FIVOTOR-738937 format. One line per 2 residues: number of its first residue (from 1); for each residue y, x, z of C-alpha. Coordinates in nm, 3 decimals, always signed. Layout:
<recs>
NUM = Y X Z ~ ... $
</recs>
This chain:
<recs>
1 = +11.318 +7.910 +12.150 ~ +11.645 +7.903 +12.334 $
3 = +11.906 +8.173 +12.299 ~ +11.877 +8.262 +12.667 $
5 = +11.505 +8.331 +12.628 ~ +11.570 +8.564 +12.335 $
7 = +11.820 +8.746 +12.552 ~ +11.559 +8.794 +12.826 $
9 = +11.310 +8.923 +12.574 ~ +11.566 +9.169 +12.443 $
11 = +11.620 +9.290 +12.800 ~ +11.246 +9.358 +12.824 $
13 = +11.266 +9.547 +12.496 ~ +11.599 +9.733 +12.503 $
15 = +11.494 +9.997 +12.249 ~ +11.317 +9.766 +12.006 $
17 = +11.388 +9.826 +11.639 ~ +11.527 +9.538 +11.432 $
19 = +11.241 +9.327 +11.302 ~ +11.148 +9.337 +10.937 $
21 = +11.172 +9.017 +10.733 ~ +10.801 +8.941 +10.756 $
23 = +10.803 +9.003 +11.132 ~ +11.097 +8.767 +11.180 $
25 = +10.924 +8.503 +10.970 ~ +10.596 +8.537 +11.159 $
27 = +10.777 +8.533 +11.495 ~ +10.969 +8.219 +11.403 $
29 = +10.646 +8.050 +11.297 ~ +10.476 +8.156 +11.619 $
31 = +10.756 +8.041 +11.848 ~ +10.791 +7.709 +11.668 $
33 = +10.420 +7.626 +11.686 ~ +10.345 +7.782 +12.028 $
35 = +9.976 +7.810 +11.933 ~ +9.703 +7.920 +12.164 $
37 = +9.549 +8.122 +11.880 ~ +9.743 +8.297 +11.603 $
39 = +9.602 +8.528 +11.332 ~ +9.851 +8.767 +11.169 $
41 = +9.719 +8.952 +10.864 ~ +9.949 +9.236 +10.758 $
43 = +9.872 +9.535 +10.542 ~ +9.825 +9.868 +10.725 $
45 = +10.160 +10.030 +10.791 ~ +10.355 +9.701 +10.789 $
47 = +10.423 +9.694 +11.164 ~ +10.167 +9.468 +11.332 $
49 = +10.216 +9.646 +11.664 ~ +10.592 +9.585 +11.664 $
51 = +10.539 +9.217 +11.585 ~ +10.277 +9.171 +11.858 $
53 = +10.487 +9.342 +12.124 ~ +10.787 +9.126 +12.036 $
55 = +10.566 +8.816 +12.080 ~ +10.453 +8.955 +12.415 $
57 = +10.814 +9.016 +12.523 ~ +10.912 +8.661 +12.431 $
59 = +10.619 +8.509 +12.622 ~ +10.687 +8.725 +12.927 $
61 = +11.055 +8.626 +12.920 ~ +10.961 +8.258 +12.900 $
63 = +10.705 +8.306 +13.181 ~ +10.438 +8.158 +12.957 $
65 = +10.229 +8.462 +13.051 ~ +10.233 +8.713 +13.332 $
67 = +9.975 +8.961 +13.204 ~ +9.865 +9.126 +12.879 $
69 = +9.526 +9.256 +12.769 ~ +9.522 +9.462 +12.448 $
71 = +9.181 +9.526 +12.289 ~ +9.139 +9.800 +12.026 $
73 = +8.847 +9.951 +11.833 ~ +8.908 +10.310 +11.951 $
75 = +9.019 +10.508 +12.254 ~ +9.297 +10.665 +12.049 $
77 = +9.447 +10.327 +11.965 ~ +9.458 +10.229 +12.334 $
79 = +9.698 +10.515 +12.401 ~ +9.892 +10.443 +12.084 $
81 = +9.950 +10.084 +12.197 ~ +10.046 +10.196 +12.547 $
83 = +10.309 +10.435 +12.409 ~ +10.449 +10.170 +12.176 $
85 = +10.465 +9.915 +12.459 ~ +10.638 +10.163 +12.690 $
87 = +10.906 +10.216 +12.423 ~ +11.000 +9.847 +12.446 $
89 = +10.983 +9.825 +12.825 ~ +10.628 +9.689 +12.873 $
91 = +10.397 +9.897 +13.095 ~ +10.036 +9.897 +12.970 $
93 = +9.759 +10.096 +13.141 ~ +9.541 +10.268 +12.876 $
95 = +9.320 +10.430 +13.140 ~ +9.174 +10.110 +13.287 $
97 = +8.802 +10.147 +13.364 ~ +8.543 +9.877 +13.420 $
99 = +8.406 +10.076 +13.712 ~ +8.739 +10.038 +13.893 $
101 = +8.810 +9.685 +13.779 ~ +9.178 +9.696 +13.874 $
103 = +9.501 +9.875 +13.798 ~ +9.839 +9.934 +13.959 $
105 = +10.065 +9.633 +14.009 ~ +10.333 +9.833 +13.828 $
107 = +10.152 +9.762 +13.501 ~ +10.204 +9.439 +13.307 $
109 = +9.863 +9.475 +13.147 ~ +9.581 +9.696 +13.026 $
111 = +9.449 +9.837 +12.699 ~ +9.071 +9.848 +12.654 $
113 = +8.823 +9.893 +12.370 ~ +8.588 +9.634 +12.224 $
115 = +8.301 +9.847 +12.352 ~ +8.452 +9.831 +12.701 $
117 = +8.469 +9.451 +12.684 ~ +8.108 +9.434 +12.565 $
119 = +8.000 +9.652 +12.858 ~ +8.129 +9.402 +13.118 $
121 = +8.257 +9.075 +12.968 ~ +8.238 +8.883 +13.298 $
123 = +8.475 +9.131 +13.466 ~ +8.733 +9.069 +13.195 $
125 = +8.674 +8.695 +13.204 ~ +8.757 +8.698 +13.576 $
127 = +9.075 +8.899 +13.510 ~ +9.172 +8.654 +13.235 $
129 = +9.107 +8.348 +13.451 ~ +9.309 +8.485 +13.743 $
131 = +9.623 +8.555 +13.538 ~ +9.827 +8.381 +13.270 $
133 = +9.707 +8.623 +13.007 ~ +9.807 +8.703 +12.651 $
135 = +9.515 +8.874 +12.476 ~ +9.604 +9.089 +12.175 $
137 = +9.295 +9.159 +11.964 ~ +9.388 +9.453 +11.740 $
139 = +9.192 +9.501 +11.416 ~ +8.996 +9.194 +11.518 $
141 = +8.753 +9.228 +11.228 ~ +8.573 +9.485 +11.444 $
143 = +8.438 +9.206 +11.661 ~ +8.201 +9.137 +11.374 $
145 = +8.061 +9.493 +11.385 ~ +7.796 +9.379 +11.633 $
147 = +7.714 +9.030 +11.749 ~ +7.724 +9.157 +12.107 $
149 = +8.091 +9.254 +12.060 ~ +8.181 +8.913 +11.923 $
151 = +7.988 +8.732 +12.196 ~ +8.150 +8.947 +12.465 $
153 = +8.501 +8.885 +12.332 ~ +8.440 +8.509 +12.328 $
155 = +8.299 +8.521 +12.681 ~ +8.579 +8.735 +12.821 $
157 = +8.880 +8.568 +12.660 ~ +8.788 +8.203 +12.622 $
159 = +9.011 +8.117 +12.927 ~ +9.314 +8.310 +12.793 $
161 = +9.652 +8.136 +12.792 ~ +9.735 +8.283 +12.450 $
163 = +9.538 +8.490 +12.197 ~ +9.709 +8.691 +11.923 $
165 = +9.467 +8.837 +11.668 ~ +9.576 +9.111 +11.429 $
167 = +9.420 +9.277 +11.127 ~ +9.513 +9.452 +10.808 $
169 = +9.176 +9.377 +10.652 ~ +9.027 +9.044 +10.761 $
171 = +8.748 +9.056 +10.507 ~ +8.402 +9.183 +10.591 $
173 = +8.084 +9.237 +10.390 ~ +7.865 +9.044 +10.631 $
175 = +7.838 +8.697 +10.777 ~ +7.921 +8.780 +11.139 $
177 = +8.200 +8.538 +11.233 ~ +8.517 +8.679 +11.389 $
179 = +8.596 +8.512 +11.725 ~ +8.901 +8.285 +11.765 $
181 = +8.959 +8.262 +11.387 ~ +8.948 +7.935 +11.195 $
183 = +8.712 +7.911 +10.898 ~ +8.773 +7.635 +10.643 $
185 = +8.548 +7.529 +10.351 ~ +8.657 +7.661 +10.012 $
187 = +8.588 +7.517 +9.666 ~ +8.239 +7.670 +9.660 $
189 = +8.145 +7.534 +10.000 ~ +8.163 +7.868 +10.180 $
191 = +8.368 +7.906 +10.497 ~ +8.683 +8.115 +10.445 $
193 = +8.900 +8.262 +10.719 ~ +9.249 +8.115 +10.756 $
195 = +9.542 +8.330 +10.860 ~ +9.852 +8.187 +11.027 $
197 = +10.069 +8.450 +10.859 ~ +9.987 +8.679 +10.565 $
199 = +10.176 +8.989 +10.455 ~ +9.990 +9.179 +10.185 $
201 = +10.027 +9.524 +10.031 ~ +10.197 +9.390 +9.717 $
203 = +10.465 +9.215 +9.923 ~ +10.510 +9.518 +10.148 $
205 = +10.544 +9.746 +9.844 ~ +10.808 +9.520 +9.693 $
207 = +10.996 +9.524 +10.026 ~ +10.979 +9.903 +10.051 $
209 = +10.776 +9.879 +10.372 ~ +10.482 +10.081 +10.234 $
211 = +10.447 +10.363 +9.985 ~ +10.312 +10.333 +9.633 $
213 = +9.968 +10.493 +9.608 ~ +9.845 +10.698 +9.312 $
215 = +9.466 +10.741 +9.305 ~ +9.334 +11.056 +9.139 $
217 = +8.970 +10.996 +9.043 ~ +8.757 +11.306 +8.990 $
219 = +8.441 +11.297 +8.783 ~ +8.208 +11.580 +8.692 $
221 = +7.842 +11.662 +8.642 ~ +7.605 +11.651 +8.941 $
223 = +7.251 +11.788 +8.950 ~ +6.984 +11.727 +9.214 $
225 = +6.610 +11.767 +9.268 ~ +6.396 +11.473 +9.375 $
227 = +6.122 +11.496 +9.637 ~ +5.875 +11.510 +9.347 $
229 = +6.043 +11.825 +9.213 ~ +6.215 +11.658 +8.917 $
231 = +6.565 +11.785 +8.838 ~ +6.815 +11.516 +8.735 $
233 = +7.167 +11.559 +8.601 ~ +7.426 +11.280 +8.581 $
235 = +7.800 +11.243 +8.540 ~ +8.006 +11.052 +8.795 $
237 = +8.166 +10.749 +8.637 ~ +7.901 +10.688 +8.373 $
239 = +7.673 +10.382 +8.395 ~ +7.386 +10.478 +8.627 $
241 = +7.142 +10.298 +8.852 ~ +7.252 +10.238 +9.210 $
243 = +7.018 +10.516 +9.328 ~ +7.146 +10.764 +9.068 $
245 = +7.507 +10.682 +9.150 ~ +7.439 +10.730 +9.521 $
247 = +7.273 +11.067 +9.467 ~ +7.530 +11.192 +9.217 $
249 = +7.800 +11.089 +9.464 ~ +7.632 +11.258 +9.759 $
251 = +7.571 +11.570 +9.551 ~ +7.941 +11.584 +9.461 $
253 = +8.032 +11.560 +9.831 ~ +7.795 +11.845 +9.922 $
255 = +8.018 +12.126 +10.059 ~ +7.778 +12.379 +9.907 $
257 = +7.864 +12.273 +9.552 ~ +8.172 +12.330 +9.337 $
259 = +8.305 +11.971 +9.334 ~ +8.448 +11.958 +9.687 $
261 = +8.619 +12.302 +9.674 ~ +8.778 +12.215 +9.338 $
263 = +8.903 +11.876 +9.461 ~ +9.032 +12.019 +9.790 $
265 = +9.219 +12.291 +9.601 ~ +9.370 +12.029 +9.368 $
267 = +9.465 +11.812 +9.667 ~ +9.634 +12.107 +9.834 $
269 = +9.834 +12.172 +9.518 ~ +9.934 +11.804 +9.519 $
271 = +10.038 +11.841 +9.883 ~ +10.257 +12.134 +9.781 $
273 = +10.407 +11.908 +9.514 ~ +10.493 +11.650 +9.780 $
275 = +10.645 +11.916 +10.004 ~ +10.849 +12.071 +9.724 $
277 = +10.950 +11.730 +9.591 ~ +11.140 +11.595 +9.889 $
279 = +10.882 +11.564 +10.170 ~ +10.882 +11.904 +10.343 $
281 = +10.658 +11.793 +10.631 ~ +10.401 +11.608 +10.415 $
283 = +10.049 +11.628 +10.557 ~ +9.700 +11.574 +10.419 $
285 = +9.385 +11.412 +10.558 ~ +9.026 +11.464 +10.447 $
287 = +8.792 +11.182 +10.548 ~ +8.436 +11.312 +10.582 $
289 = +8.108 +11.127 +10.631 ~ +7.986 +11.318 +10.937 $
291 = +8.064 +11.603 +11.173 ~ +7.862 +11.865 +10.983 $
293 = +8.041 +11.808 +10.654 ~ +8.376 +11.779 +10.833 $
295 = +8.333 +12.131 +10.970 ~ +8.224 +12.258 +10.629 $
297 = +8.525 +12.099 +10.458 ~ +8.750 +12.253 +10.721 $
299 = +8.606 +12.596 +10.641 ~ +8.675 +12.542 +10.270 $
301 = +9.034 +12.435 +10.341 ~ +9.080 +12.746 +10.552 $
303 = +8.983 +12.957 +10.250 ~ +9.206 +12.754 +10.016 $
305 = +9.518 +12.753 +10.235 ~ +9.471 +13.055 +10.459 $
307 = +9.518 +12.833 +10.766 ~ +9.256 +12.641 +10.963 $
309 = +9.311 +12.263 +10.953 ~ +9.304 +12.035 +11.257 $
311 = +8.957 +11.882 +11.306 ~ +8.905 +11.542 +11.469 $
313 = +8.529 +11.499 +11.483 ~ +8.504 +11.163 +11.655 $
315 = +8.656 +10.927 +11.906 ~ +8.600 +11.195 +12.169 $
317 = +8.799 +11.331 +12.460 ~ +9.102 +11.517 +12.333 $
319 = +9.104 +11.348 +11.991 ~ +9.422 +11.152 +12.064 $
321 = +9.603 +11.466 +12.176 ~ +9.500 +11.655 +11.861 $
323 = +9.615 +11.369 +11.639 ~ +9.947 +11.348 +11.824 $
325 = +10.005 +11.724 +11.797 ~ +9.931 +11.711 +11.425 $
327 = +10.165 +11.415 +11.383 ~ +10.451 +11.604 +11.548 $
329 = +10.383 +11.934 +11.370 ~ +10.425 +12.047 +11.011 $
331 = +10.061 +12.155 +10.971 ~ +9.920 +12.093 +10.625 $
333 = +9.574 +11.944 +10.680 ~ +9.360 +11.742 +10.917 $
335 = +8.988 +11.668 +10.870 ~ +8.836 +11.361 +11.034 $
337 = +8.502 +11.186 +11.025 ~ +8.502 +10.833 +10.892 $
339 = +8.476 +10.670 +11.236 ~ +8.827 +10.776 +11.338 $
341 = +9.009 +10.724 +11.010 ~ +9.129 +10.382 +11.123 $
343 = +9.274 +10.526 +11.443 ~ +9.467 +10.802 +11.270 $
345 = +9.830 +10.690 +11.265 ~ +10.034 +10.980 +11.129 $
347 = +10.331 +10.861 +10.920 ~ +10.372 +11.196 +10.746 $
349 = +10.024 +11.174 +10.588 ~ +10.083 +11.150 +10.213 $
351 = +9.776 +11.312 +10.054 ~ +9.423 +11.195 +10.119 $
353 = +9.079 +11.308 +10.008 ~ +8.821 +11.031 +10.029 $
355 = +8.522 +11.262 +10.079 ~ +8.288 +11.005 +10.234 $
357 = +8.002 +10.791 +10.107 ~ +8.143 +10.480 +10.277 $
359 = +8.199 +10.216 +10.011 ~ +8.274 +9.878 +10.165 $
361 = +8.610 +9.715 +10.079 ~ +8.687 +9.700 +10.451 $
363 = +8.650 +10.072 +10.513 ~ +8.822 +10.172 +10.189 $
365 = +9.127 +9.960 +10.268 ~ +9.149 +10.098 +10.621 $
367 = +9.117 +10.456 +10.493 ~ +9.389 +10.410 +10.232 $
369 = +9.601 +10.249 +10.502 ~ +9.637 +10.591 +10.667 $
371 = +9.865 +10.703 +10.380 ~ +10.084 +10.403 +10.300 $
373 = +10.319 +10.393 +10.600 ~ +10.670 +10.446 +10.466 $
375 = +10.932 +10.641 +10.661 ~ +11.215 +10.639 +10.408 $
377 = +11.271 +10.503 +10.054 ~ +11.097 +10.678 +9.768 $
379 = +10.798 +10.833 +9.945 ~ +10.472 +10.821 +9.751 $
381 = +10.109 +10.876 +9.848 ~ +9.826 +11.044 +9.657 $
383 = +9.460 +10.973 +9.732 ~ +9.176 +11.172 +9.571 $
385 = +8.852 +10.978 +9.522 ~ +8.514 +11.036 +9.354 $
387 = +8.504 +10.861 +9.015 ~ +8.236 +10.607 +9.098 $
389 = +8.260 +10.243 +8.986 ~ +8.281 +10.086 +9.332 $
391 = +8.574 +10.306 +9.442 ~ +8.755 +10.274 +9.109 $
393 = +8.727 +9.897 +9.143 ~ +8.863 +9.900 +9.497 $
395 = +9.149 +10.130 +9.396 ~ +9.239 +9.896 +9.111 $
397 = +9.235 +9.596 +9.346 ~ +9.443 +9.752 +9.623 $
399 = +9.703 +9.477 +9.598 ~ +9.448 +9.195 +9.612 $
401 = +9.451 +8.977 +9.923 ~ +9.107 +8.897 +10.063 $
403 = +8.973 +8.669 +10.331 ~ +8.656 +8.684 +10.536 $
405 = +8.403 +8.448 +10.380 ~ +8.091 +8.326 +10.558 $
407 = +7.821 +8.270 +10.297 ~ +7.669 +8.452 +10.004 $
409 = +7.873 +8.345 +9.697 ~ +8.124 +8.631 +9.730 $
411 = +7.867 +8.909 +9.770 ~ +7.774 +8.952 +9.404 $
413 = +8.117 +9.085 +9.307 ~ +8.094 +9.376 +9.550 $
415 = +7.771 +9.512 +9.395 ~ +7.751 +9.784 +9.656 $
417 = +7.661 +9.835 +10.015 ~ +7.654 +10.142 +10.237 $
419 = +7.284 +10.067 +10.292 ~ +7.216 +10.168 +9.932 $
421 = +7.325 +10.520 +10.018 ~ +7.096 +10.523 +10.319 $
423 = +6.808 +10.397 +10.105 ~ +6.877 +10.664 +9.846 $
425 = +6.835 +10.929 +10.115 ~ +6.511 +10.794 +10.263 $
427 = +6.153 +10.860 +10.163 ~ +6.048 +10.507 +10.074 $
429 = +5.681 +10.607 +10.083 ~ +5.717 +10.767 +10.424 $
431 = +5.913 +10.520 +10.637 ~ +6.052 +10.651 +10.962 $
433 = +6.104 +11.007 +10.840 ~ +6.456 +11.144 +10.809 $
435 = +6.370 +11.403 +10.544 ~ +6.606 +11.375 +10.251 $
437 = +6.451 +11.229 +9.935 ~ +6.652 +11.469 +9.719 $
439 = +6.816 +11.810 +9.727 ~ +7.166 +11.864 +9.589 $
441 = +7.176 +12.151 +9.339 ~ +7.526 +12.171 +9.194 $
443 = +7.829 +11.961 +9.106 ~ +8.142 +12.031 +8.902 $
445 = +8.475 +11.849 +8.923 ~ +8.725 +11.740 +8.662 $
447 = +9.009 +11.490 +8.676 ~ +8.883 +11.171 +8.513 $
449 = +9.177 +10.932 +8.547 ~ +9.465 +10.815 +8.763 $
451 = +9.496 +10.459 +8.890 ~ +9.830 +10.308 +8.980 $
453 = +9.898 +9.936 +9.025 ~ +9.558 +9.862 +8.874 $
455 = +9.633 +10.058 +8.554 ~ +9.432 +10.363 +8.447 $
457 = +9.603 +10.678 +8.318 ~ +9.420 +10.978 +8.167 $
459 = +9.557 +11.330 +8.161 ~ +9.513 +11.690 +8.269 $
461 = +9.560 +11.802 +8.629 ~ +9.870 +12.000 +8.542 $
463 = +10.047 +11.683 +8.431 ~ +10.025 +11.524 +8.774 $
465 = +9.960 +11.762 +9.064 ~ +10.323 +11.874 +9.074 $
467 = +10.488 +11.530 +9.059 ~ +10.782 +11.485 +9.299 $
469 = +10.700 +11.340 +9.639 ~ +11.000 +11.105 +9.636 $
471 = +10.979 +10.834 +9.370 ~ +11.042 +10.461 +9.377 $
473 = +10.753 +10.242 +9.254 ~ +10.919 +10.175 +8.917 $
475 = +10.993 +10.547 +8.880 ~ +10.624 +10.626 +8.944 $
477 = +10.528 +10.373 +8.675 ~ +10.780 +10.514 +8.426 $
479 = +10.686 +10.877 +8.489 ~ +10.312 +10.811 +8.462 $
481 = +10.364 +10.620 +8.137 ~ +10.575 +10.904 +8.000 $
483 = +10.317 +11.166 +8.094 ~ +10.047 +10.942 +7.947 $
485 = +10.222 +10.921 +7.608 ~ +10.277 +11.297 +7.601 $
487 = +9.912 +11.359 +7.684 ~ +9.785 +11.109 +7.427 $
489 = +10.000 +11.267 +7.157 ~ +9.885 +11.615 +7.257 $
491 = +9.520 +11.510 +7.269 ~ +9.535 +11.338 +6.931 $
493 = +9.683 +11.651 +6.772 ~ +9.414 +11.868 +6.931 $
495 = +9.142 +11.626 +6.823 ~ +9.268 +11.627 +6.465 $
497 = +9.297 +12.006 +6.461 ~ +8.948 +12.046 +6.606 $
499 = +8.783 +11.822 +6.344 ~ +8.541 +12.054 +6.158 $
501 = +8.564 +12.082 +5.777 ~ +8.299 +11.886 +5.596 $
503 = +8.130 +12.189 +5.437 ~ +8.229 +12.465 +5.676 $
505 = +7.943 +12.623 +5.873 ~ +7.940 +12.562 +6.251 $
507 = +8.100 +12.896 +6.336 ~ +8.162 +12.805 +6.699 $
509 = +7.795 +12.735 +6.758 ~ +7.718 +13.095 +6.667 $
511 = +7.994 +13.234 +6.887 ~ +7.945 +13.016 +7.194 $
513 = +7.652 +12.992 +7.432 ~ +7.465 +12.663 +7.456 $
515 = +7.631 +12.588 +7.789 ~ +7.978 +12.658 +7.645 $
517 = +7.908 +12.434 +7.346 ~ +7.783 +12.150 +7.564 $
519 = +8.080 +12.173 +7.803 ~ +8.324 +12.180 +7.510 $
521 = +8.162 +11.876 +7.349 ~ +8.152 +11.686 +7.678 $
523 = +8.523 +11.747 +7.728 ~ +8.601 +11.638 +7.372 $
525 = +8.390 +11.323 +7.418 ~ +8.561 +11.239 +7.745 $
527 = +8.903 +11.286 +7.583 ~ +8.806 +11.049 +7.302 $
529 = +8.672 +10.799 +7.556 ~ +9.009 +10.812 +7.735 $
531 = +9.193 +10.755 +7.408 ~ +8.966 +10.460 +7.327 $
533 = +9.027 +10.325 +7.678 ~ +9.400 +10.311 +7.614 $
535 = +9.352 +10.143 +7.278 ~ +9.112 +9.879 +7.407 $
537 = +9.157 +9.868 +7.789 ~ +8.779 +9.893 +7.820 $
539 = +8.661 +10.088 +8.130 ~ +8.540 +10.443 +8.065 $
541 = +8.191 +10.358 +8.188 ~ +8.161 +10.065 +7.947 $
543 = +8.264 +10.283 +7.652 ~ +7.998 +10.540 +7.743 $
545 = +7.742 +10.260 +7.773 ~ +7.832 +10.120 +7.429 $
547 = +7.798 +10.468 +7.277 ~ +7.453 +10.510 +7.429 $
549 = +7.350 +10.166 +7.304 ~ +7.473 +10.256 +6.953 $
551 = +7.347 +10.615 +6.931 ~ +7.059 +10.616 +7.181 $
553 = +6.974 +10.903 +7.409 ~ +7.033 +10.985 +7.777 $
555 = +7.360 +10.984 +7.976 ~ +7.623 +11.236 +7.868 $
557 = +7.527 +11.478 +8.145 ~ +7.178 +11.515 +7.992 $
559 = +7.267 +11.473 +7.622 ~ +7.191 +11.748 +7.369 $
561 = +7.447 +11.914 +7.143 ~ +7.333 +11.697 +6.852 $
563 = +7.354 +11.377 +7.059 ~ +7.704 +11.465 +7.183 $
565 = +7.821 +11.537 +6.829 ~ +7.678 +11.204 +6.712 $
567 = +7.863 +11.016 +6.988 ~ +8.188 +11.197 +6.907 $
569 = +8.154 +11.107 +6.539 ~ +8.069 +10.747 +6.626 $
571 = +8.365 +10.712 +6.861 ~ +8.602 +10.855 +6.600 $
573 = +8.483 +10.586 +6.360 ~ +8.576 +10.309 +6.609 $
575 = +8.931 +10.218 +6.520 $
</recs>
């Protein structure tokens, strides 16, 4: 690239921010290779939009292209791209409609959705053929959501002069190929996607581009009634069947129970900690499964905070304006359904509540991506999640870089699929009916563990909800380790003091109700499990499973006083 061309590009983008190191590296690679197709994989919050618009400015300045088409998964993102492009001197029409088929000559290009392309691919093919077009495919993994979307994108943009594909999460849990991406055989013979430039969360964290994320995993006992009238009780985080995990999870998320109000109240206290600890405008986002629960969660937050949160129910008219107003305000909370979580780009979001049954690595990564965008050094993010194995695993692997693999070998490690939740809610003996196969009865919440950089920490809520909002990654690690040691020491002293004398009668059993005894023993058992976890690094669920194998009996949530006491005694003997 000649110096004069860079100068022209800078004239197109007079207000452009200086590029980050990864953006400069990717741009240099792009300009040197001049590829027709280029896949940039960068963690959410790293600045994919800035990189893509700089590429567009360079190509416009060199007259390689004369037109731009930007394709996004949501209506909100169209307007977000248009605003970002306008800030660097490129006019993009976000209101283009297939029914019109044209736009003002004052625009350099258009922004459309994947659904809009699928509705009329031949129209967009004609536009692409008639202009030297750069196509920017944002969050390109969405073209695998439906084969019709992928086919339409290939049909519409096969004639493009240049194609720039972007994603923060190239992996998918299916075998639908992503258009215009190269797949190469790996060691197992499966086809693996190949990116032209990678910039993962671990690199971005080291560069200070994204925030460190602390996951607060909440467990608790859930009870539900099956369609046959049987009442079942289980504890989140313990080894359960896929169906039991799904139902315990859905019961916890039921706004009529005690789990959600307790977690939302804890999250609001954590938000206050962020605001008092150096981030006065910190905001929170609750990601709900559907519109009904979103409204119910909003009502609970209103009771907790005294102020109604902003609700974004779907990718509907007015959603972009509500998100923008929230972004520019100092309001505490926003509630959104899962379908718009990817389109929510609010840099001040620092506290999240993952109150959805979605469980794929793709969706989890996109959801967490709403909270990692860094504005200044030291900002941290806190994300509250149900303590279920699949989410704990994803939280622990946040820094892992994944590719999209076509073929089955990689599926076994995921061990979960959103379809399992749907199956758990269907009457298998009455196909076609939407009646729920179970009824949620009650659920209680308690902090199970924290996860940071793949490491688990156990402690009480009070130790963590008031942490400062401004901490560097190494300071987060040091502070969590310090709190962990204090808690372990405190718990060991309590455990030793609570050990009953050998001959003393069980006075507490006389004084306490059965429920109080069971709750006390469960808490003591969970504390001992946490202590054993930090001695052995075994997951909490595996420790519970080993205790059941040794002592027999049902899961902790259904264990009797005698069974709980036996497990406590057994665990104390494991040194």
